[in-house]
Every structure is written in structure tokens, then in C-alpha cells.
C-alpha positions in Angstrom: -38.1 0.9 -19.0 -35.7 1.5 -16.1 -32.2 0.1 -16.2 -31.5 -2.6 -13.6 -28.1 -2.7 -12.0 -26.7 -5.8 -10.4 -26.3 -5.7 -6.7 -22.8 -7.2 -6.4 -22.4 -6.8 -2.7 -24.1 -3.4 -2.5 -26.9 -3.1 0.0 -28.3 0.0 -1.5 -28.8 -1.6 -5.0 -26.5 0.8 -6.8 -23.1 -0.3 -8.1 -20.3 1.9 -7.1 -17.9 2.9 -9.8 -14.2 2.8 -8.7 -11.3 4.2 -10.7 -8.6 1.9 -12.0 -6.2 3.7 -9.5 -8.5 2.8 -6.6 -9.0 -0.8 -7.8 -5.2 -1.2 -8.1 -4.7 0.4 -4.7 -2.3 2.9 -6.1 -1.6 6.6 -5.3 -0.3 7.5 -8.8 -3.0 8.1 -11.3 -3.4 5.2 -13.8 -5.4 7.4 -16.2 -2.7 10.1 -16.2 0.0 7.5 -17.0 -2.1 6.1 -19.8 -2.6 9.5 -21.3 1.1 10.2 -21.2 1.8 6.8 -22.8 -0.7 7.4 -25.6 0.5 11.0 -26.2 4.1 9.9 -26.3 3.3 7.4 -29.1 5.8 4.9 -27.7 4.0 2.0 -29.5 1.1 1.5 -31.9 -0.9 -0.5 -29.4 -1.2 -0.2 -25.6 -2.4 -3.1 -23.4 -5.0 -2.6 -20.7 -2.5 -3.5 -17.9 0.5 -1.5 -19.1 -0.5 1.9 -17.5 -1.4 0.1 -14.3 2.0 -1.7 -14.1 3.9 1.5 -15.0 2.1 3.6 -12.4 2.9 0.9 -9.8 6.6 0.9 -10.8 6.8 4.7 -10.7 5.0 4.8 -7.3 7.3 2.1 -5.9 10.5 3.8 -7.2 9.3 7.1 -5.7 8.6 5.6 -2.4 12.0 4.0 -2.2 13.9 7.2 -3.1 11.8 9.2 -0.5 12.3 6.5 2.1 16.1 6.6 1.7 16.2 10.4 1.5 14.1 10.6 4.7 16.5 8.4 6.5 19.5 10.4 5.3 17.9 13.7 6.2 17.2 12.4 9.7 20.8 11.2 10.0 22.0 14.6 9.0 19.8 16.2 11.6 17.5 17.9 9.1 13.7 18.0 9.1 13.3 18.6 5.4 14.3 16.4 2.4 16.2 18.8 0.1 17.4 18.2 -3.5 21.0 17.7 -2.3 19.9 14.9 0.0 17.9 13.2 -2.8 20.9 13.6 -5.2 23.3 12.1 -2.6 21.0 9.2 -1.9 20.3 8.4 -5.6 24.0 8.5 -6.5 25.2 6.6 -3.4 22.8 3.7 -3.8 24.2 1.3 -6.5 20.9 0.1 -8.2 19.4 3.6 -8.1 22.7 5.1 -9.3 22.7 2.8 -12.3 19.1 3.7 -13.1 19.6 7.5 -12.7 23.1 7.7 -14.1 22.2 10.3 -16.7 19.8 12.3 -14.4 20.6 15.7 -13.0 18.7 16.7 -9.9 18.4 20.4 -9.8 19.7 22.3 -6.8 17.6 25.4 -7.5 14.2 25.2 -5.8 11.8 27.8 -7.2 9.9 29.8 -4.6 12.3 28.9 -1.7 14.2 31.8 -0.1 
């Protein structure tokens, strides 16, 4: 007996499977974050929404740092965001500075001559 699928808004009759990343409208992979959380054994149990929320926070934080670094690079007349620009932005922005206080941003970029 064939399996029937519901037509929830689909005109072709086949339901389309969307990833959790696509459903949450994120760029950072929810599955990857979940795998890292599980492998890290940070807790015995992991809620269904925890990796989605963490992926969203990481994406938002990354976007903010890159936005500020892009503005600073443009102000310096540069076309590239370099590690020294990111380091300067992170340590000159008070909330980011508090968050990244024990972080060292490497000045050595492998493969760049």
C-alpha cells in the first residue's frame, strides 16, 4: 500500500523537507552546533531549541564583529578585513571587549604572503 503524504501547501503533492537551519532562517548550521554540543558533553540533556538558539547567537555575534571590522577597514582606506583590524575592533568596543577579554586574535595568517 503506498504511503500518502499530506499536501500542506504543496501543489505537487510531495512535502518538501527543510533543514532546521533553513526553517530558522540561519546561515550557521544548527546540526553542526548540535553535534559540537553533544560531543562536548556540556550537560546530560540537550533541549531541542538549544542548538538553534546558540547558532543564532553565534551568527549574530559574528555579523556584528564583521560589520564593525568592515567599517574600520573602510575608515583606514583598506579593502580587506585583516586580523589586526578585527583585534582592534573587538578590544575597542566595550561589550565585545568584555566578552573577548581572554581571547587572542592571531596575527599570523597561514597561506598569505
